[in-house]
C-alpha positions as a printed NumPy array, in Angstrom:
array([[  0.   ,   0.   ,   0.   ],
       [  1.374,   3.424,  -0.955],
       [  1.929,   5.33 ,   2.274],
       [  1.897,   8.71 ,   0.533],
       [ -1.616,   8.261,  -0.856],
       [ -4.811,   9.341,   0.84 ],
       [ -7.471,   6.62 ,   0.874],
       [-11.215,   7.304,   1.192],
       [-13.125,   4.093,   2.017],
       [-16.943,   4.119,   2.344],
       [-18.223,   1.122,   4.331],
       [-21.869,   2.187,   4.03 ],
       [-24.185,   4.911,   2.728],
       [-23.087,   4.907,  -0.932],
       [-25.55 ,   3.109,  -3.171],
       [-28.154,   2.999,  -0.384],
       [-29.981,   5.247,   2.078],
       [-28.622,   4.707,   5.601],
       [-25.725,   2.775,   7.171],
       [-23.408,   5.756,   6.657],
       [-19.774,   5.07 ,   7.543],
       [-16.589,   6.403,   5.963],
       [-12.919,   5.636,   6.665],
       [-10.218,   8.171,   5.794],
       [ -6.713,   6.732,   5.809],
       [ -3.2  ,   8.112,   5.332],
       [ -0.035,   6.187,   6.207],
       [ -0.546,   4.585,   9.636],
       [ -3.621,   6.601,  10.613],
       [ -7.343,   5.938,  10.076],
       [-10.247,   8.118,  11.184],
       [-13.932,   7.178,  10.949],
       [-16.782,   9.504,   9.968],
       [-20.188,   8.265,  11.254],
       [-21.209,   4.732,  12.229],
       [-24.828,   4.403,  11.103],
       [-27.414,   1.695,  10.644],
       [-30.019,   0.933,   8.   ],
       [-33.542,  -0.313,   8.602],
       [-34.187,  -3.661,   6.9  ],
       [-35.922,  -3.828,   3.539],
       [-39.034,  -5.965,   3.142],
       [-37.182,  -8.953,   1.691],
       [-34.819,  -9.066,   4.727],
       [-37.194, -11.368,   6.603],
       [-36.756, -11.416,  10.378],
       [-33.838,  -8.947,  10.317],
       [-33.994,  -6.127,  12.894],
       [-31.198,  -3.838,  11.661],
       [-28.425,  -3.697,   9.06 ],
       [-25.008,  -2.353,  10.105],
       [-21.696,  -1.745,   8.271],
       [-19.1  ,  -4.468,   7.761],
       [-16.169,  -3.745,  10.119],
       [-13.865,  -6.382,   8.558],
       [-11.319,  -3.929,   7.081],
       [-11.18 ,  -1.893,  10.298],
       [-10.816,  -5.093,  12.326],
       [ -7.715,  -5.96 ,  10.298],
       [ -6.239,  -2.479,  10.898],
       [ -7.59 ,  -1.71 ,  14.374],
       [ -4.136,  -0.589,  15.596],
       [ -4.31 ,   2.335,  13.14 ],
       [ -7.732,   3.627,  14.299],
       [ -7.28 ,   7.105,  15.803],
       [-10.762,   8.605,  16.3  ],
       [-14.444,   8.611,  15.32 ],
       [-16.199,  11.822,  14.206],
       [-20.008,  12.044,  14.121],
       [-21.778,  14.584,  11.925],
       [-25.176,  14.452,  13.692],
       [-27.441,  12.291,  15.831],
       [-29.711,  10.524,  13.34 ],
       [-29.837,   6.72 ,  13.447],
       [-28.447,   6.336,   9.928],
       [-25.267,   8.089,  11.155],
       [-24.876,   6.911,  14.782],
       [-27.176,   3.883,  15.173],
       [-24.463,   1.214,  14.804],
       [-22.234,   2.67 ,  17.554],
       [-23.382,   0.078,  20.152],
       [-22.126,  -2.692,  17.83 ],
       [-18.944,  -0.741,  17.032],
       [-18.057,  -0.299,  20.719],
       [-18.312,  -4.017,  21.404],
       [-15.181,  -4.402,  19.277],
       [-13.258,  -1.114,  19.08 ],
       [-11.869,   1.503,  21.396],
       [-11.398,   5.038,  20.082],
       [-12.301,   8.575,  21.187],
       [-15.589,   9.818,  19.687],
       [-16.02 ,  13.508,  18.83 ],
       [-19.381,  15.163,  18.187],
       [-21.397,  18.309,  18.901],
       [-23.293,  18.633,  22.194],
       [-26.733,  17.287,  21.245],
       [-25.227,  14.431,  19.198],
       [-23.137,  13.511,  22.247],
       [-26.285,  13.527,  24.407],
       [-28.144,  11.264,  21.966],
       [-25.316,   8.726,  21.664],
       [-24.851,   8.634,  25.437],
       [-28.556,   7.773,  25.834],
       [-28.135,   5.04 ,  23.198],
       [-24.922,   3.589,  24.676],
       [-26.42 ,   3.66 ,  28.16 ],
       [-29.367,   1.559,  26.903],
       [-26.874,  -1.041,  25.649],
       [-24.806,  -0.813,  28.888],
       [-21.783,   0.283,  26.859],
       [-21.314,   3.827,  28.127],
       [-18.279,   2.813,  30.189],
       [-16.612,   1.477,  26.986],
       [-16.923,   4.805,  25.172],
       [-14.697,   7.853,  25.408],
       [-16.959,  10.653,  24.146],
       [-15.955,  14.308,  23.661],
       [-18.123,  17.359,  22.966],
       [-16.742,  19.629,  20.252],
       [-17.806,  23.161,  19.357],
       [-17.797,  24.293,  15.705],
       [-14.467,  25.885,  14.816],
       [-12.528,  23.747,  17.303],
       [ -9.751,  21.644,  15.725],
       [ -9.139,  18.039,  16.819],
       [ -5.84 ,  16.35 ,  16.011],
       [ -6.073,  12.617,  15.243],
       [ -2.819,  11.162,  13.902],
       [ -1.846,  13.147,  10.781],
       [ -5.385,  14.571,  10.465],
       [ -6.729,  17.85 ,  11.819],
       [-10.529,  17.87 ,  11.916],
       [-12.714,  20.954,  12.285],
       [-16.507,  20.88 ,  12.703],
       [-18.665,  23.511,  10.971],
       [-22.418,  24.036,  11.393],
       [-24.979,  22.925,   8.811],
       [-28.755,  23.261,   8.698],
       [-30.504,  19.884,   8.849],
       [-33.612,  18.451,  10.52 ],
       [-31.818,  18.044,  13.86 ],
       [-29.897,  20.627,  15.915],
       [-26.096,  20.464,  16.157],
       [-25.714,  18.888,  12.711],
       [-22.198,  19.498,  11.413],
       [-19.957,  19.025,   8.426],
       [-16.229,  18.355,   8.695],
       [-13.172,  20.12 ,   7.301],
       [-10.333,  17.582,   7.405],
       [ -6.746,  18.765,   6.913],
       [ -4.525,  16.012,   5.511],
       [ -0.879,  16.04 ,   4.359],
       [ -2.163,  16.349,   0.762],
       [ -4.733,  19.099,   1.286],
       [ -8.17 ,  19.851,   2.755],
       [-11.223,  17.62 ,   2.497],
       [-14.791,  18.765,   3.116],
       [-17.447,  16.255,   4.282],
       [-20.827,  18.017,   4.363],
       [-22.726,  15.452,   6.444],
       [-26.49 ,  15.747,   5.83 ],
       [-27.337,  19.376,   5.092],
       [-29.554,  21.921,   3.373],
       [-29.468,  25.714,   3.057],
       [-32.295,  26.845,   5.388],
       [-32.295,  30.629,   5.763],
       [-35.008,  30.549,   8.46 ],
       [-34.079,  27.444,  10.505],
       [-36.133,  26.567,  13.595],
       [-33.23 ,  26.589,  16.017],
       [-31.225,  29.275,  14.299],
       [-28.575,  26.904,  12.949],
       [-27.469,  27.911,   9.453],
       [-25.063,  26.174,   7.089],
       [-21.782,  28.062,   7.554],
       [-21.281,  29.286,   3.986],
       [-18.637,  31.807,   5.083],
       [-16.373,  29.033,   6.428],
       [-16.916,  26.965,   3.266],
       [-15.996,  29.962,   1.108],
       [-12.753,  30.333,   3.135],
       [-11.918,  26.66 ,   2.485],
       [-12.617,  27.253,  -1.202],
       [-10.239,  30.242,  -1.206],
       [ -7.513,  28.241,   0.604],
       [ -7.965,  25.289,  -1.782],
       [-10.063,  22.145,  -1.378],
       [ -8.642,  18.809,  -2.508],
       [-11.86 ,  16.771,  -2.23 ],
       [-15.495,  17.622,  -1.552],
       [-17.784,  14.837,  -0.304],
       [-21.384,  16.094,  -0.401],
       [-24.835,  14.762,   0.529],
       [-26.657,  13.407,  -2.559],
       [-29.992,  12.281,  -1.079],
       [-32.031,  14.865,  -3.001],
       [-29.709,  15.489,  -5.959],
       [-32.641,  14.67 ,  -8.282],
       [-34.871,  17.43 ,  -6.847],
       [-34.909,  20.696,  -8.789],
       [-34.828,  24.053,  -7.021],
       [-34.424,  24.6  ,  -3.277],
       [-35.577,  22.599,  -0.25 ],
       [-38.326,  24.423,   1.719],
       [-37.583,  25.759,   5.22 ],
       [-38.473,  23.841,   8.394],
       [-40.569,  26.916,   9.32 ],
       [-43.211,  25.693,   6.843],
       [-43.802,  22.677,   9.092],
       [-44.191,  24.983,  12.101],
       [-46.858,  26.989,  10.284],
       [-48.665,  23.82 ,   9.115],
       [-48.656,  22.358,  12.652],
       [-49.962,  25.603,  14.125],
       [-52.871,  25.603,  11.635],
       [-53.667,  21.947,  12.471],
       [-53.618,  22.676,  16.225],
       [-55.924,  25.685,  15.809],
       [-58.487,  23.746,  13.74 ],
       [-58.435,  20.393,  15.615],
       [-61.488,  19.827,  17.841],
       [-59.956,  16.916,  19.779],
       [-56.463,  15.686,  20.631],
       [-53.576,  16.162,  18.22 ],
       [-51.137,  13.23 ,  18.11 ],
       [-47.885,  13.952,  16.243],
       [-45.616,  11.046,  15.266],
       [-42.032,  11.723,  14.234],
       [-38.492,  10.379,  14.666],
       [-37.262,  10.346,  18.274],
       [-34.131,  12.225,  17.206],
       [-36.019,  15.02 ,  15.37 ],
       [-35.644,  17.422,  18.282],
       [-36.48 ,  20.532,  16.245],
       [-39.814,  18.956,  15.196],
       [-40.656,  18.281,  18.865],
       [-39.953,  21.959,  19.591],
       [-42.39 ,  22.947,  16.82 ],
       [-45.095,  20.756,  18.415],
       [-44.484,  22.365,  21.819],
       [-44.635,  25.847,  20.255],
       [-47.947,  25.017,  18.533],
       [-49.334,  23.566,  21.777],
       [-48.376,  26.696,  23.777],
       [-49.928,  28.891,  21.065],
       [-53.257,  27.004,  21.308],
       [-53.279,  26.483,  25.091],
       [-52.63 ,  22.727,  24.976],
       [-50.502,  20.527,  27.218],
       [-48.054,  18.005,  25.732],
       [-47.701,  14.323,  26.65 ],
       [-44.602,  12.475,  25.379],
       [-44.728,   8.709,  24.717],
       [-42.396,   6.104,  23.212],
       [-39.299,   5.074,  25.167],
       [-36.698,   6.622,  22.855],
       [-38.784,   9.806,  22.501],
       [-39.117,  10.158,  26.297],
       [-35.351,   9.641,  26.795],
       [-34.371,  12.06 ,  23.999],
       [-36.808,  14.8  ,  25.034],
       [-35.606,  14.59 ,  28.663],
       [-31.981,  14.821,  27.529],
       [-32.682,  17.686,  25.083],
       [-34.558,  19.683,  27.768],
       [-31.702,  19.136,  30.193],
       [-29.18 ,  20.428,  27.619],
       [-31.428,  23.367,  26.683],
       [-32.297,  22.243,  23.132],
       [-36.023,  22.033,  23.9  ],
       [-37.678,  25.02 ,  25.543],
       [-41.002,  24.21 ,  27.18 ],
       [-42.656,  26.546,  29.721],
       [-43.205,  24.976,  33.152],
       [-46.215,  22.685,  33.25 ],
       [-46.595,  22.297,  29.472],
       [-45.166,  18.753,  29.359],
       [-47.388,  16.554,  31.544],
       [-47.305,  13.033,  32.989],
       [-49.774,  10.159,  32.589],
       [-52.225,  11.133,  35.36 ],
       [-52.59 ,  14.741,  34.251],
       [-52.867,  13.64 ,  30.624],
       [-55.809,  11.369,  31.483],
       [-57.686,  14.21 ,  33.219],
       [-57.306,  16.767,  30.408],
       [-60.178,  17.413,  27.967],
       [-59.208,  16.266,  24.418],
       [-59.144,  19.832,  23.058],
       [-56.442,  20.73 ,  25.588],
       [-54.006,  17.91 ,  24.788],
       [-51.261,  17.201,  22.243],
       [-49.254,  13.962,  22.199],
       [-45.769,  13.477,  20.703],
       [-44.943,   9.877,  19.866],
       [-42.552,   7.583,  18.02 ],
       [-43.792,   5.319,  15.227],
       [-43.887,   7.512,  12.126],
       [-42.228,   4.635,  10.205],
       [-44.702,   1.965,  11.291],
       [-42.129,   0.19 ,  13.488],
       [-43.86 ,  -2.881,  15.022],
       [-43.067,  -2.076,  18.679],
       [-43.431,   1.719,  18.492],
       [-45.985,   3.719,  20.464],
       [-48.067,   4.791,  17.437],
       [-48.299,   1.211,  16.118],
       [-49.518,   0.089,  19.544],
       [-52.127,   2.893,  19.481],
       [-53.229,   1.829,  15.975],
       [-53.553,  -1.787,  17.19 ],
       [-55.457,  -0.715,  20.322],
       [-52.901,  -2.01 ,  22.827],
       [-51.059,   1.13 ,  24.029],
       [-50.942,   1.31 ,  27.832],
       [-51.961,   4.961,  28.194],
       [-53.463,   6.204,  24.92 ],
       [-56.625,   4.871,  23.256],
       [-57.494,   6.394,  19.872],
       [-60.822,   8.261,  20.025],
       [-63.172,   9.487,  17.318],
       [-62.159,  13.092,  16.665],
       [-58.417,  12.634,  17.252],
       [-56.157,  14.251,  14.65 ],
       [-53.02 ,  12.21 ,  13.949],
       [-50.095,  13.821,  12.141],
       [-47.348,  11.647,  10.602],
       [-44.604,  14.265,  10.407],
       [-42.139,  12.336,   8.263],
       [-41.899,  10.601,   4.891],
       [-41.795,   6.789,   4.847],
       [-38.255,   5.45 ,   4.599],
       [-38.002,   3.294,   1.418],
       [-39.115,  -0.224,   2.384],
       [-41.346,   0.959,   5.25 ],
       [-44.27 ,   2.175,   3.133],
       [-46.417,  -0.895,   3.716],
       [-46.047,  -0.73 ,   7.515],
       [-46.738,   3.029,   7.541],
       [-49.902,   2.779,   5.443],
       [-51.142,  -0.228,   7.443],
       [-51.016,   2.021,  10.527],
       [-52.769,   4.819,   8.623],
       [-55.58 ,   2.398,   7.662],
       [-55.957,   1.15 ,  11.25 ],
       [-56.049,   4.692,  12.649],
       [-58.768,   5.683,  10.15 ],
       [-60.736,   2.574,  11.189],
       [-60.609,   3.77 ,  14.808],
       [-62.247,   7.043,  13.784],
       [-59.211,   9.321,  13.756],
       [-58.41 ,  11.92 ,  11.118],
       [-54.919,  11.085,   9.784],
       [-52.677,  13.623,   8.047],
       [-49.708,  12.032,   6.264],
       [-47.199,  12.945,   3.584],
       [-49.521,  12.265,   0.628],
       [-52.359,  14.505,   1.824],
       [-50.694,  17.284,   3.818],
       [-47.515,  19.395,   3.859],
       [-46.378,  18.362,   7.355],
       [-42.819,  17.312,   6.625],
       [-39.956,  18.953,   4.794],
       [-36.742,  17.262,   3.8  ],
       [-33.532,  17.857,   5.665],
       [-31.43 ,  17.564,   2.507],
       [-30.241,  20.015,  -0.13 ],
       [-31.844,  20.131,  -3.578],
       [-29.969,  20.799,  -6.825],
       [-29.646,  24.602,  -6.597],
       [-28.236,  24.346,  -3.062],
       [-25.75 ,  21.67 ,  -4.166],
       [-24.599,  24.02 ,  -6.951],
       [-24.032,  26.819,  -4.411],
       [-21.79 ,  24.545,  -2.296],
       [-19.819,  23.503,  -5.392],
       [-19.36 ,  27.16 ,  -6.364],
       [-18.102,  28.122,  -2.901],
       [-15.751,  25.19 ,  -2.317],
       [-14.481,  24.662,  -5.91 ],
       [-12.861,  21.296,  -5.137],
       [-10.205,  19.656,  -7.263],
       [-11.948,  16.278,  -6.871],
       [-15.553,  15.478,  -6.02 ],
       [-17.199,  12.406,  -4.495],
       [-20.986,  12.244,  -4.005],
       [-22.008,  10.541,  -0.733],
       [-25.234,   9.51 ,   1.056],
       [-27.646,   8.196,  -1.545],
       [-28.736,   5.401,  -3.829],
       [-26.624,   4.839,  -6.949],
       [-28.779,   7.039,  -9.21 ],
       [-28.48 ,   9.928,  -6.711],
       [-24.686,   9.634,  -6.77 ],
       [-24.518,   9.582, -10.582],
       [-26.874,  12.562, -10.924],
       [-24.862,  14.514,  -8.316],
       [-21.538,  13.733, -10.03 ],
       [-22.924,  15.024, -13.342],
       [-24.235,  18.148, -11.622],
       [-20.765,  18.771, -10.105],
       [-19.12 ,  18.467, -13.528],
       [-21.688,  20.91 , -14.95 ],
       [-20.609,  23.596, -12.45 ],
       [-16.849,  23.356, -12.659],
       [-15.417,  20.063, -11.398],
       [-12.987,  18.937, -14.151],
       [-14.381,  16.062, -16.213],
       [-13.081,  12.777, -14.852],
       [-12.488,  14.273, -11.368],
       [-15.953,  13.337, -10.03 ],
       [-15.813,   9.774,  -8.689],
       [-18.937,   7.663,  -8.136],
       [-18.135,   5.018,  -5.515],
       [-20.243,   2.371,  -3.831],
       [-19.641,   0.716,  -0.463],
       [-16.239,  -0.978,  -0.369],
       [-14.704,   1.003,  -3.245],
       [-11.487,   2.858,  -2.381],
       [-10.675,   6.31 ,  -3.748],
       [ -6.918,   6.909,  -3.676],
       [ -5.42 ,  10.381,  -4.081],
       [ -1.752,  11.334,  -4.296],
       [ -0.05 ,  14.632,  -5.167],
       [ -0.725,  14.282,  -8.895],
       [ -3.837,  12.226,  -9.459],
       [ -6.787,  10.259,  -8.075],
       [ -7.97 ,   6.758,  -8.975],
       [-10.11 ,   3.878,  -7.768],
       [ -7.965,   1.344,  -5.891],
       [ -8.689,  -2.184,  -4.635],
       [-12.039,  -2.912,  -3.013],
       [-12.444,  -3.792,   0.692],
       [-15.214,  -5.958,   2.275],
       [-18.399,  -3.918,   2.77 ],
       [-21.292,  -6.371,   2.719],
       [-24.484,  -6.033,   4.775],
       [-24.156,  -7.272,   8.358],
       [-27.576,  -8.288,   9.675],
       [-28.622,  -7.922,  13.31 ],
       [-31.29 , -10.518,  14.114],
       [-32.285, -10.684,  17.782],
       [-29.044, -11.117,  19.722],
       [-27.166, -12.416,  16.679],
       [-24.837, -10.038,  14.829],
       [-23.676, -11.187,  11.419],
       [-24.81 , -14.807,  11.835],
       [-27.605, -14.345,   9.28 ],
       [-26.378, -14.197,   5.672],
       [-27.896, -14.099,   2.178],
       [-28.33 , -17.901,   2.165],
       [-30.433, -17.783,   5.338],
       [-32.525, -14.88 ,   4.002],
       [-33.04 , -16.807,   0.762],
       [-34.184, -19.844,   2.764],
       [-36.569, -17.655,   4.796],
       [-37.995, -16.17 ,   1.604],
       [-38.332, -19.682,   0.166],
       [-40.139, -20.92 ,   3.284],
       [-42.404, -17.88 ,   3.367],
       [-43.524, -18.261,  -0.253],
       [-43.644, -22.049,  -0.882],
       [-43.549, -23.714,   2.533],
       [-41.631, -26.792,   3.61 ],
       [-42.029, -30.55 ,   3.117],
       [-40.186, -32.87 ,   5.514],
       [-39.508, -36.437,   4.34 ],
       [-38.576, -38.885,   7.138],
       [-37.193, -42.285,   6.104],
       [-35.685, -45.335,   7.783],
       [-33.066, -47.14 ,   5.696],
       [-31.101, -50.335,   6.144],
       [-27.598, -49.518,   7.303],
       [-26.039, -52.217,   5.121],
       [-27.916, -51.76 ,   1.851],
       [-29.497, -48.3  ,   1.972],
       [-32.897, -49.898,   1.162],
       [-36.097, -48.414,   2.599],
       [-37.24 , -50.255,   5.761],
       [-40.801, -48.851,   5.867],
       [-42.855, -46.265,   3.931],
       [-41.623, -42.701,   4.327],
       [-43.471, -40.211,   6.56 ],
       [-44.366, -36.855,   5.031],
       [-44.944, -33.6  ,   6.949],
       [-45.943, -30.365,   5.164],
       [-46.12 , -26.818,   6.523],
       [-47.229, -23.852,   4.416],
       [-47.433, -26.047,   1.305],
       [-50.681, -28.062,   1.12 ],
       [-53.127, -29.409,   3.684],
       [-51.892, -32.978,   4.078],
       [-55.303, -34.292,   5.214],
       [-57.057, -32.845,   2.144],
       [-54.41 , -34.06 ,  -0.315],
       [-53.854, -37.627,   0.921],
       [-53.481, -38.754,  -2.687],
       [-50.522, -36.391,  -3.149],
       [-48.911, -37.614,   0.081],
       [-49.281, -41.286,  -0.917],
       [-47.804, -40.637,  -4.353],
       [-44.924, -38.681,  -2.748],
       [-44.197, -41.734,  -0.566],
       [-44.073, -43.849,  -3.704],
       [-41.642, -41.378,  -5.327],
       [-39.389, -41.699,  -2.251],
       [-39.518, -45.497,  -2.487],
       [-38.709, -45.403,  -6.221],
       [-35.755, -43.051,  -5.653],
       [-34.144, -45.606,  -3.302],
       [-34.756, -48.696,  -5.454],
       [-31.656, -50.484,  -6.532],
       [-29.944, -49.796,  -3.187],
       [-28.267, -53.222,  -2.974],
       [-25.111, -51.967,  -1.273],
       [-24.21 , -49.519,   1.466],
       [-25.022, -45.955,   0.442],
       [-23.749, -42.68 ,   1.924],
       [-26.245, -40.609,   3.897],
       [-25.537, -37.59 ,   1.682],
       [-26.274, -39.601,  -1.467],
       [-29.566, -40.966,  -0.059],
       [-30.693, -37.464,   1.04 ],
       [-29.814, -35.939,  -2.328],
       [-31.68 , -38.645,  -4.279],
       [-34.805, -38.23 ,  -2.132],
       [-34.696, -34.416,  -2.231],
       [-34.208, -34.237,  -6.005],
       [-36.94 , -36.776,  -6.759],
       [-39.506, -35.232,  -4.363],
       [-38.75 , -31.647,  -5.474],
       [-39.254, -32.555,  -9.148],
       [-42.433, -34.548,  -8.443],
       [-44.031, -31.79 ,  -6.32 ],
       [-43.192, -29.13 ,  -8.893],
       [-44.682, -31.223, -11.707],
       [-47.845, -31.798,  -9.653],
       [-48.376, -28.341,  -8.083],
       [-46.068, -25.879,  -9.896],
       [-44.729, -24.925,  -6.437],
       [-41.231, -25.309,  -5.081],
       [-41.432, -26.044,  -1.337],
       [-38.195, -26.477,   0.582],
       [-37.706, -30.255,   0.862],
       [-35.901, -31.403,   4.011],
       [-34.937, -35.044,   4.512],
       [-34.485, -36.821,   7.838],
       [-32.762, -40.19 ,   7.374],
       [-32.444, -42.759,  10.166],
       [-30.202, -45.842,   9.791],
       [-31.409, -49.115,  11.318]])
């Protein structure tokens, strides 16, 4: 490996939404930017979370110097509990991000393993050969930051998730002045958020959501229940502001929402007048027109508070006719079915539901095309690398960068595991590193792979047929008729004819066994014969499992 080349290694977040993690390496030093998770897609049956593949970092753990977090959303910090089970390194982030990750690590009983540091924008952290400076960006969460990283070859800019909001809720603007200074000094590489690179124009301000919520609160006759991400602190503040404006009290539900709101109030990120946020008893005694509820569950998560309300089994909140429910987020790709199932159930209970397709109650936290052009114009990088987005977003963003001044051939579209290498004269794509999905399923981390998911999909669509046989140990001949069990395939009692014929197929497959046969050979013969027979008869492909007993 060339020690005088700078290596940029994305382990997640490029070619997908979520799971953001980037390694930056020079000589003997590696720093990490973000350690996020991804929510499973529908075909990932039984999987709870998807996290980055730490294989490359595991092999070079002695070179790990520090972790830098851009902001507190799950797709940027959610995999930290799994990271800290293996690695030790100081973690640097802004104050609210630090608060959120401490809540998360405490839940996993890993807080004692983590060395966390609060950084203010403008402060410079030295980590090996790197000097890292945080700068503020507008996003849908306070204390979101980008990074200016000084390396021996020049300055890098990593925008994190950002947009240009000129009227942000918590007065946090994207620091264009600092970016212009970097542009004037010279920027080697810009890595910029691509999530909304397809969207023309500018992203609307978060203030629009505040105005929409205020209108909803004024017009609602009963309770207003607002569901959003637990980490969307600025959205919670908007709900509190609307409640104060209309004389309502606020009840907070959902474990992660309760923890995050308590932490954000303690740190001063949520301002609520005394008595506005109420407990369970007071909530129960308030008339509906005087109550607002903030809850988790905007993505239809099975165990979230809103899903429990929709299913009628929430401990404290029963949906009433006349409730107004606001889903203040857009469904994450893959979650649409769960979200709209909740919407249907809430309508059935008599509530009025406002969601992204019928009401303007959510704005994106990501820059659209005109904002991306402004950043390019200010920074004027020598090389450009689009980050955070599905493959089409990255390609569209790279083309946009070339259209506003990045030299042709200097915009690199990478996916997870690709390595961008830069030296004093040029940049190129180097060797790939492992960057596959690592599935978290219950307590298991990484013990579910594509083969297991394929088997689960197979079982879920075509069922399973179990063939149990007793064979003679000496000859491999069948001792008695096979037993057939079916689950999720056909009703065995109704299709006795099919079962009897399947038994005959098993017997035929073992005819001619006049000498000792290997277990593996017997199982393969049975499985192949039964699979072919059942497909010919039913045009279905159940998973055929064989249980062979020697006697």
